[in-house]
N, C-alpha and C positions, 0 to 999 in steps of 0.2 A: 242500185250500186253506183258509186261515184266513179268518175273518170280515173282517179288515182288507183282505186281498187281494181278497176277493170284492165289496167295496162298489162299487156303481155309482151315481153321482149321478143322480137323476131330472132335476134342474135345476141347472146350474152357472152362476154369475154371474161374468162376466169384466169386470174394471174396468181400463180403460186408462190410459195415461200422459196427463198434461196439466197438471201443475203446479198453479197456483192455481185452475184450472178444476175441480179435484177436488171442490169444493163440490157440483157437480152429482151426483156419485156418491152422496153422503149423501142427497140429495133423491130419487134413484132408489130407494135402499134404503127410505126412508120410504114412498114410494108403493107399492112391492111389498109391504111389510108391511101396509099399509092394505088391499090387495086380497087378502090371505091367500095370497100366492105363497110357497110353501116353497122356500127355497134350501138345497140340500144341500152345495154346495161353492162356494168363491170362489177365483178366480185373479186376482191383481193384479200390475200393473207400475207402478213409480214411485209417483205419488200414489194410484194404484189399490191398491197394496200397503199404503200407509198406511191408507187408508180400510178396506180389507178386514181388516187386522190389528187396527185399533181396534174394529171392529164384531165380528168373529168371535172374536178372541183376548182382547182387553181386555173386551169386552162392552158397549161404549158404545152408547147408543141413537142413532139417526140425528138426532133433535132435538138431543141434546147435541153431536153433531158439527157441526151447523149453527150452533149457538150459539158453539161454539169457533172457527169460521171467522171470526167477527166480532172475535175477540181477536187474530188473526194479522195483522200489518202487514208491508209490504215492509221496513221498517227492522228488525223483529225477525227476519225471515228472513235478511236480509243479515248481521246480527250473529251469528246462529246459525251460518251458513255459515263466517264467519271463525273462530268459536270451534272448529270442527271441524278446522281445519288445524294446531292446536297450535303456533302461532307464539309465541315467548317474549314475554310481556307483552301483546301485542295480542289473542291468543286469550282470555286470562282477562278482559280488559277487555270484549271483545265479548260474552262469555258473560253478562255482567251486564245486557246490553241485549237479550237474546233473548226477552224477554217470557214468554208462557205455554208456549213450545215445550218447554223442559226438563221442565216439569210433566207434559206429555202423554207425553214420551219415558220418563219414570220409570214411568209406568203400563204402557207397552209393554215395558220391561225386566222388569217383574214378571210378564208374561204368557208363555204358552207354547203350542206346537202341541198339547200333550197335553190341554189343557182349552179347548174351544171353546164358544161361546155361540150363542144365537138359532137353535138347530137345525142349525147348520153342522157337518158331519162331516169335511170336508177343507178345508184352507187352503193355497193355493199362492202362492209369491212368485217372480217371475221376475227374475233378475239377469243381468249380462253380465260375463264374465271378460275384462278388458282385456289380460291377459297372453297368453291363448291364443285370444282373439277368438272366443269361443263362449258361448252362453247356458247358464246354470245355473239349474235350477228346484228350489227348496226346497218340497217338498210334504209336509205332515204332518197329523196329526189324532190323536185318542185311540187309543192302541195302534199308531200308525203313525209311527215316528220320521222326522224330517226330516234333511236333510243339514247344516243349520245351525240354531242357536238362532233363535227367532222374531225377537227384536229385531235381531239381526245381519242376518238376511235382509232385513227391512224397511228398515233403515238403508242397506244396500247397494243395494237396489232404487231407493231415492230419492236416491242419491248422484249428482246430475247432474254429469257431467264438467266440470271447470274450476271450477264453483261449489263442489263438495264433493270431498274426497279419496276415493279408492276404499277399500273395506274390505279389509284384508289378512286372509285366512283360510285355514285348512287344510281342504280338502274332499276326502274320499275319498283321502287321502294325497297330495294335490297342493296346492301353494301357489297361491292364487288372489288376484287383485286385482279385486274385484267392485264393479260400479257400475250405474247406471241402464241398463236395457236398452231404454228407450223410443226411442232413436235407431235401433234395429234392429227391434224388435217392440214397438210401442206398445200393442197390444191382443192378448194371447196367446190368441186364440180357438182356434187349431188345437190348442194344448196341452190344451184342455178336451175335445176329441173324441178325442185320441190316448191311448194307454196312458200311465200306468196308470189314468187316470180313466175314459175311454171314456163320457163323459156322454151321456145320452139326449137331452137338450135343453140349449141354451145361450142365455143372454141376454148379449149383448156390448154394453158401453157405450163408444162411440167418442167421444172428446173432440176429434177433428179436429186431432191433433198433426201439423203439416206437416213437422216435422223428421224424421219417419219416412217417407222417400220411398215405400217399398214399399206401406205401408198408406194413404198419402195419396191414392193413385190410386183413383178410383171403380171402375176395372176389377177391382181386387183384390177388392173387396167383392162385385161382381157375380158373379165366378167362384165366390167362396166360397159365396154364397147359392145359386147354381145347384147346387153340389156338395152342400150340406147340406140344401137344401129347407126344409121346415117344422120342421126340428129346430133351426134357428138364427133367433133374433130379434135384430136389431141396433137398439139405441137410440142415437140421435144427437142429444143435446140441442143446442139452438141456442146456441152459445158464441161466435159471431162478435162481435168487438169486446172480448172479455174476455181479459185477459192470461194468460200461462202462468207466467212468473217473478214478475211483480209485478201486483197487481190494484188497481183503483180502489175508492173507498168504496162505490159502488153495485153492484159486481160480485157479491158474495156473494148478494144478494137476487135479482139477475137469473139467476144460475146455479142457485139453488134452484128458481126458477120454471121454468127450462128443463128441469131434471131431472124435475120433476113432470109437465111437459107431454109429455115424451118417453114416459113411461109411460102417460099418459092416451091418447096417440095409438095405443097398442098394446094397449088393453084387450080388444079382441075376441080377439086371439091369446092373451093371457095367461089370459083366462077359459076359453078352450077347453083350454089346457094344464092349468089347475087342475082342470077337470072330468075330464080323461083321465089325471091323475097316478096313478102306481102307489101302492099302499098304503104308508104310512110304514114305513121300515125295510126295504123290499124290496131284495134284492140279486140279482145274477146270477152 
């Protein structure tokens, strides 16, 4: 068995879908870093894939991500969405009004699964194949090739149906139409415990995306917590009143505070995990 195959994350951070509420993810990352919580793997869906990719693959600091959130406006997001449809004339004009989004995507285009930052060893991006109606997970890391290039996987995961076109890609010899999986699995927490990761502990950040009926039910989380016990910590930032597609001027600050507060409320568990963590680099 190779080292890549044997790697088992001590702690995997799962970042869920939630659109503009993803600011809370960056705040959670900042608070975890402050507490010295080592994150070995990140799994993301939709905006969780964007934040996970920018952090682990691009190497952005959470503070930089929080500053970037203030540069993103509803108008720039809508303009960028129109530019992705490649409509003659309209797409090119819309692209000129996409604000800072193309700048950040260029950084994502230059990144890869092969070079990860901040101690992260595995990065997973969940997408949904609209043609075959099944999830596709792109999981990669140094010495561990993924099914898709990083930028393609992240863009597909964030391609909200109707707003963005799906990504056409060839994956394992099959034609795929990949899009946002958040409508079906907003928080890919089960993927963190399942092969090939088999994480020892999981921190899941749920941004309360109601369009995912299965995970919107509190009973889902109750059963999952009972099954996983103290191996699972669910952080649920207070995002009520904050939009998912469009946000108001005060939302980024509120979401940042909510992300920090969700970590503060779980410090006893996190500190216990930190004290019991396996030595760095330990595999099974």
